[in-house]
N, C-alpha and C positions, 0 to 999 in steps of 0.2 A: 505493500500499501503506499503511494507516494502521497505525502504531504503539503498542501501549502505553506507558503512562507508563515501566514498568520490565520489561524485558526479562532476566529471571534466568536464562534458562540456554540457552548454544548449545555445542553439542558433547556431549561428555562429561564436563567442568566445569562448575563453574559462573561465568557471567560477566555482570556487570550491565551494562546499557547504558542508560541514562537518557534517555528521551526527551520530555521533558515539560520547558518553560521555566521553570515553576516549582520544580520537582525540581532543574532544573541551578541554579537562581540560591540554592536553600537547600545544596547541595554547593557551589558552586565560588565563594559569597560569603561568604555567613551561615557557612558551617563551612570556608574554606577553610584553615585550617591544617591539619585532619585529611585531607580529601581533595589535600593539596598534592604528597604523595610520588606517584610511578608505583605500580602496583599487579604481582605476580608475574605474569611473561610464562608463557606456555601454554608445554608441554614440548618442542615443535619451535624455537618463539622461544628457548627460554631455550638448547638446544644451539647454532643459529646465532650468538647472541650470547656465546656463552664465559661463561653463566650471568649475565647483564644486566651485562656489564663493556665494553659500546661505548656513545658518546654518546648515542643514541634510546633506548635501554633503561635505563641505570644508575639506579639509587635516587639521589633527590637528599639532599643533609646538611645540616647546619650550613656547612660550606664553599661549595659550590654558593649557599647565601641569601646569605650574606655577599657572595662574586661579582656575586652580582644586583642588591643593593643599592649595592654601589661604584660599580653601571652609571646610576644616578638621576641625576647630572648630566649623561652623554649623552645620557640619554633626555628629558630635560627642554631639554634645546640642541636636539634634531632637531624634538621636538613643538613649541617656539617657531617655529622655523624652516617649519614644514610649517603651521601656522596663518596665518603670514605670506604664505608662498607662495600660498595657498590666497584668500588675504583679494586678493591682487594676482590673482589669475585672475579672481576672482570680478567685480571694479571694470572689468576688462578686456573684459567681453563683457555684449552686450547682453543685459536681459532676464536677468541674472544665473545666466545659465547657467554652470556650470562641470565642467570634464573634473578629476576625481579622481585619477583612476589614474597621471598621470603626477607632481603632486605627490608621492604617496605611494611611489610606487617612489622616487622623489630623495628622501625624505626617509630612508626605508630605507637606500638606499645609502650617504645622509651619516652616517648613525647606526652601520651594520656598518663603514665603512673607519674610523670613528674607532675602535670598540671592535678592530677588528683591528691597526691601525695604531699607535693611540695618540694620533693627528693626525685635528684639524680640517683636510681637505683644502678647496682651492678648487674654486669651482664647475665650471672647466674638466676639474680630475683627476676630480671624480666623474662628471660626463657621459661620459669616456673610461673609465671601468669599468663603466660603464651600456652604453654603447654597445657595448663587450665584452664584455657579457657571454654564455658557454656554456651551451646548451640539449644536450638530448640528440638531439634531432631536427632530422634533418638532413637535407635533400633531396636529390635524385641530383644530380651532376656538379657539388656546391658544397662539396668537400672542399677544392678549393684554398683556398677563401674561410673554411673552418673553421679551416686551416691560417694563416692569414694572420692571421686575429685571434686563435690561440692565441698567435702571436707578438708580435701588439702588445698584448697583455694580460700577457704575460711581462715585457715591455719596461719597462712602467709598476711592473707588480707587482714587480720587482729593483729599482728605484730608491726606493721606499717603505720594501722591506724592507733595503736598507744604511741608507738616513738613519735608518730605527729601530735598526739594530744601533749606528751612530755614535751616535745620542743617550744611548741604553742605556749605552754605555761611559763616558759622561761624567755619568750622575746615580746618583744613591743610590734605587736601587729603592723605600725606605720614603718617599721624597717624593714618589712617585707617587699620585693619586688610586686608581687602578686597575690593575688588569696586561693589559696588552692580548693578544689570543689572539694574534699573530706571536711575543711574547716564550715563550712557553711554548713553543712551536715550536724556539726555537732551543737549550732545552735539553734538548730531547728526544736520546737514544743509546741506543745499542746499549753494553749495561753490557759484554760478552764480547768486540767489537770493539771499544770506545770509538770509535763509528764516530757522527758527528751529518748531521743532514737538509740535503743539498745544497739549494743554491738554487730549482732547478726543483721538485724536492721539496716545499718551502714556501710555491711560487706555489700548488702543484696543492691545499694542503692551504687554503690562502687563498682559492682559488678558490672549494672546497667550501664553505666558511665563507658564502661570499656565497650562493650557490646554496641550500645548506639552510634557508636563512631568509629569504629576500626575496621568491620569489615566491609561499610558502606564506602568508606576513604579510599581504603586499598584498593579495593575494587573498581572504582573509579579514574585513580593512577595508574593502573594496570592499565584499563582502557586506551586510556591516553597515551600512554608509551605505546601500546599495540600500535595505536594509527599512527604515530610517529615514525615508527619504523616503516611499516606499511603505506605512508606519504611521505619519503624523503625529502620531496622538493618543497614541504616546507619547513620553514625558518623559523628558529627560536630564537628573541631578542633577550638580551640579558635587560634586565627592569629596574 
């Protein structure tokens, strides 16, 4: 099915879908400030998201933009690590054939661990988290394996959460470059009951943080890299 450059109607309400790479470039690059926010959700989505008050549909704001900017140092660190890892893999393979999936995922796990716990984890811990990443699809007779993976994941994350909590108590928040995700979970509580999240609940939310960002991002980057190889005439400019 071939799409027209702009689809302007889907259902009973107008919905603009851009299917042209040149128009996408104009919208996302040339006019990025205008198109940076999320659009108004459809009626059913607004109802299910409590009027767009959840993570995946909430509107962006100056606070969100400042938070993203505060992670610039972490992103640069992860990017440098990825480039070095790709160079190392490339030099170790004959004919410079390089498998990019593993380095991409490793770099993303390193970045998300840094953003989540506020700490640059050593390679051993990153690999431990990566190997115990939980996904939705479980084969028959694998329930016990899933239970063991969950216990292993919880064991490491509880240690990281406790380490972060101890570090936080001895530091001034103003001295930190950015606010780690787990810090925001420490402060969550029900006002009526004055109850804070338990460690297992924080582990679940941290696990969701990894699940929600790594697979989609690594798949997108893999797709981009594959298309650059497929279309070598495309030039990449340093920004």
